[in-house]
C-alpha positions as CSV (number, residue, x, y, z in Angstrom):
1,X,-27.3,115.3,108.5
2,X,-23.6,115.5,109.4
3,X,-21.7,112.3,108.9
4,X,-19.8,110.8,111.8
5,X,-16.4,112.2,112.3
6,X,-13.8,109.4,112.0
7,X,-11.7,110.5,115.0
8,X,-14.1,111.2,117.9
9,X,-12.8,113.4,120.7
10,X,-14.6,111.2,123.2
11,X,-12.4,108.3,122.1
12,X,-9.7,107.3,124.7
13,X,-7.0,107.7,122.1
14,X,-8.1,111.3,121.1
15,X,-5.7,113.1,123.5
16,X,-2.7,111.2,122.1
17,X,-3.9,112.0,118.6
18,X,-4.0,115.7,119.5
19,X,-0.5,115.5,121.0
20,X,1.0,113.8,118.0
21,X,-0.7,116.1,115.5
22,X,0.7,119.1,117.4
23,X,4.2,117.6,117.3
24,X,3.9,117.0,113.6
25,X,2.2,120.1,112.4
26,X,2.9,123.0,114.9
27,X,6.3,123.9,113.4
28,X,4.8,124.5,110.0
29,X,1.7,126.2,111.3
30,X,3.8,128.5,113.5
31,X,6.0,129.4,110.6
32,X,3.0,130.5,108.6
33,X,1.5,132.4,111.5
34,X,4.8,134.0,112.2
35,X,4.8,135.6,108.7
36,X,1.8,137.7,109.8
37,X,3.9,139.8,112.1
38,X,2.7,141.3,115.4
39,X,-0.7,139.8,116.5
40,X,-0.9,141.8,119.7
41,X,-4.6,142.8,120.3
42,X,-5.8,141.1,117.1
43,X,-9.0,139.0,117.3
44,X,-8.3,135.4,116.3
45,X,-10.7,132.6,115.8
46,X,-9.2,129.1,116.0
47,X,-11.9,126.8,114.4
48,X,-11.7,123.1,115.1
49,X,-9.1,123.8,117.7
50,X,-8.5,120.1,118.8
51,X,-6.0,120.1,121.6
52,X,-5.5,123.8,121.6
53,X,-1.8,124.1,120.8
54,X,-2.3,126.7,118.1
55,X,-4.8,128.7,120.2
56,X,-2.2,128.7,123.0
57,X,0.5,130.0,120.6
58,X,-1.8,132.8,119.4
59,X,-2.6,133.8,122.9
60,X,1.1,133.8,123.8
61,X,1.6,136.2,121.0
62,X,-0.8,138.7,122.5
63,X,-3.9,137.9,120.4
64,X,-7.5,137.7,121.8
65,X,-8.4,134.1,120.9
66,X,-11.6,132.2,120.7
67,X,-11.0,128.4,120.3
68,X,-13.9,126.5,119.1
69,X,-14.6,122.8,118.4
70,X,-17.5,120.5,117.8
71,X,-16.4,118.7,121.0
72,X,-14.1,121.0,123.0
73,X,-13.3,118.5,125.8
74,X,-9.6,118.6,125.1
75,X,-9.3,122.4,125.2
76,X,-8.0,123.5,128.6
77,X,-9.8,126.5,130.1
78,X,-6.6,128.1,131.6
79,X,-4.4,128.7,128.6
80,X,-5.2,132.4,127.9
81,X,-7.9,131.8,125.3
82,X,-11.7,131.4,125.4
83,X,-13.3,128.1,124.6
84,X,-16.6,127.5,123.0
85,X,-18.5,124.5,121.5
86,X,-19.3,125.3,117.9
87,X,-20.4,123.4,114.7
88,X,-18.8,125.0,111.7
89,X,-21.3,123.4,109.3
90,X,-24.5,124.6,111.0
91,X,-23.8,127.4,113.5
92,X,-23.3,131.0,112.7
93,X,-19.6,132.1,112.9
94,X,-19.3,133.5,116.4
95,X,-18.7,137.2,117.2
96,X,-17.4,138.6,113.9
97,X,-15.4,140.5,112.6
98,X,-12.2,138.6,113.1
99,X,-8.7,139.7,112.1
100,X,-7.5,136.1,111.7
101,X,-9.3,132.7,111.3
102,X,-7.3,129.5,111.3
103,X,-8.6,126.0,110.7
104,X,-6.3,123.0,110.6
105,X,-7.3,119.5,109.6
106,X,-10.9,120.6,109.6
107,X,-12.3,121.5,106.2
108,X,-11.3,118.2,104.6
109,X,-13.6,116.4,107.0
110,X,-16.7,118.6,106.2
111,X,-19.2,118.9,103.3
112,X,-19.8,122.1,101.5
113,X,-16.4,123.6,101.9
114,X,-17.1,126.3,99.4
115,X,-20.1,127.6,101.4
116,X,-18.1,127.4,104.6
117,X,-15.3,129.5,103.1
118,X,-17.8,132.2,102.0
119,X,-19.1,132.3,105.6
120,X,-15.6,132.5,107.0
121,X,-14.8,135.3,104.6
122,X,-17.9,137.2,105.7
123,X,-16.8,136.8,109.3
124,X,-13.4,138.5,108.7
125,X,-12.7,142.2,109.0
126,X,-11.6,143.9,105.8
127,X,-8.1,142.8,105.2
128,X,-8.5,139.9,107.6
129,X,-6.6,136.6,107.0
130,X,-7.9,133.1,106.6
131,X,-5.4,130.3,107.0
132,X,-6.6,126.7,106.2
133,X,-4.4,123.7,106.5
134,X,-5.2,120.2,105.5
135,X,-3.5,116.9,104.6
136,X,-3.6,115.7,101.0
137,X,-3.6,112.0,102.0
138,X,-5.1,110.6,98.8
139,X,-1.7,109.5,97.3
140,X,-0.7,105.8,97.5
141,X,2.8,104.4,97.8
142,X,3.5,105.8,101.3
143,X,6.2,103.3,102.3
144,X,9.7,104.5,101.9
145,X,11.4,101.6,103.7
146,X,10.1,98.6,105.6
147,X,11.6,95.6,107.5
148,X,10.2,93.2,104.9
149,X,7.9,93.1,101.9
150,X,4.9,91.8,103.8
151,X,5.2,94.8,106.2
152,X,5.3,97.2,103.3
153,X,2.2,95.7,101.7
154,X,0.4,95.7,105.0
155,X,1.0,99.4,105.5
156,X,0.0,100.2,102.0
157,X,-3.2,98.2,102.3
158,X,-4.0,99.9,105.6
159,X,-3.5,103.3,103.9
160,X,-5.7,102.4,101.0
161,X,-8.6,101.3,103.2
162,X,-8.3,104.4,105.4
163,X,-8.1,106.9,102.6
164,X,-10.3,105.3,100.0
165,X,-13.0,103.8,102.2
166,X,-13.2,104.8,105.9
167,X,-12.6,108.5,105.7
168,X,-14.9,109.1,102.7
169,X,-17.6,107.0,104.4
170,X,-17.5,109.5,107.3
171,X,-17.8,112.5,105.0
172,X,-14.1,113.4,104.6
173,X,-12.4,114.2,101.3
174,X,-8.7,113.2,101.4
175,X,-8.0,115.1,98.2
176,X,-9.7,118.4,99.2
177,X,-6.4,120.2,100.2
178,X,-5.4,120.2,96.6
179,X,-8.4,122.3,95.7
180,X,-8.1,124.7,98.7
181,X,-6.2,127.4,96.7
182,X,-8.8,127.6,94.0
183,X,-11.6,127.5,96.5
184,X,-10.2,130.5,98.4
185,X,-10.0,132.4,95.1
186,X,-13.6,131.5,94.3
187,X,-14.7,132.7,97.7
188,X,-13.3,136.1,96.9
189,X,-10.0,136.1,98.8
190,X,-7.0,138.1,97.5
191,X,-3.2,137.4,97.9
192,X,-3.9,133.7,98.1
193,X,-0.7,131.6,98.7
194,X,-0.2,127.9,99.3
195,X,2.9,126.3,100.9
196,X,3.2,122.5,100.9
197,X,5.4,120.5,103.3
198,X,6.0,116.8,103.9
199,X,8.6,114.7,105.6
200,X,9.5,111.1,106.2
201,X,8.1,109.5,109.3
202,X,10.1,106.6,110.9
203,X,8.6,104.2,113.3
204,X,8.6,105.6,116.8
205,X,8.2,109.2,115.6
206,X,4.9,111.1,116.0
207,X,3.8,110.6,112.4
208,X,4.3,106.8,112.3
209,X,2.7,106.5,115.7
210,X,-0.5,107.8,114.2
211,X,-0.8,104.4,112.6
212,X,-1.4,102.8,116.0
213,X,-3.7,105.6,117.0
214,X,-5.7,105.1,113.8
215,X,-6.0,101.4,114.5
216,X,-7.3,102.3,118.0
217,X,-9.9,104.8,116.7
218,X,-11.1,103.2,113.4
219,X,-10.2,99.6,114.1
220,X,-13.8,98.5,113.6
221,X,-13.8,99.8,110.1
222,X,-10.4,98.2,109.3
223,X,-11.8,94.9,110.5
224,X,-14.9,95.3,108.5
225,X,-12.7,95.9,105.4
226,X,-11.1,92.5,106.0
227,X,-8.0,93.2,108.2
228,X,-7.4,90.5,110.8
229,X,-6.5,90.9,114.4
230,X,-3.0,89.7,113.6
231,X,-2.6,92.3,110.9
232,X,-3.8,95.1,113.2
233,X,-1.4,94.0,115.9
234,X,1.5,94.1,113.4
235,X,0.5,97.6,112.4
236,X,0.7,98.6,116.0
237,X,4.2,97.2,116.3
238,X,5.3,98.7,113.0
239,X,4.3,102.1,114.3
240,X,7.2,101.9,116.7
241,X,9.6,100.0,114.5
242,X,12.4,102.4,113.1
243,X,12.8,100.0,110.2
244,X,9.5,101.3,108.9
245,X,9.7,104.7,107.2
246,X,6.6,106.2,105.6
247,X,6.1,109.4,103.6
248,X,4.2,111.9,105.6
249,X,1.0,113.3,104.2
250,X,1.4,116.5,102.1
251,X,0.4,119.4,104.3
252,X,-1.2,122.2,102.2
253,X,-1.2,125.5,104.1
254,X,-3.4,128.0,102.2
255,X,-3.7,131.6,103.2
256,X,-5.8,134.4,101.8
257,X,-6.8,138.0,102.6
258,X,-10.4,139.3,102.6
259,X,-10.9,142.1,100.2
């Protein structure tokens, strides 16, 4: 049975999450996709498409794009790509072969990544590309600056609870991104490369604002772990306070080519 996903697309805060993630991650993703050259006429599968920003970019570059998600409610139907509901863990990969498959912030939330990678490889055309991107969020000591020591400890405690308790309880592996390169090699991919990027997130920027979105979406879990309403309210305020600066999660962008 699939564990509950921590960040449900039916949640009222889900659209804001997708918008913030696109602001944070699209520049890096678009750089990686740009290195692939002309995508005109290529068949591209965007798995776990979220809010659709990457699917839209691929369509703008002339690709034929299928955007899938377990819950595709935030994928517009008028952006030049096809939309389909799909469970990557149980459903067959739709309509192979693909020239490019991209999955961002997806595999770290699933079990059996090794088996999924083999299935994705089998769904690629010979020479096709798989690009998987995930956050390595397992590292502590995320606060670079804070308005006071209590604020710094509060943010560190929130991060520990989220990464060590709440995400794993819902089936996520916050350390999986660091194993992605070896996993692609084991799945039979050639020319595997990994690029890693991280940046500071000051209060008020998209990355720091994710703290408030997380409080909205997994607040029940934070409360169950012992956080008070006053602490959750301070986290919400800190998310917009430029005196707070946190280290963004390490984004591992791993690409391989099918033999």
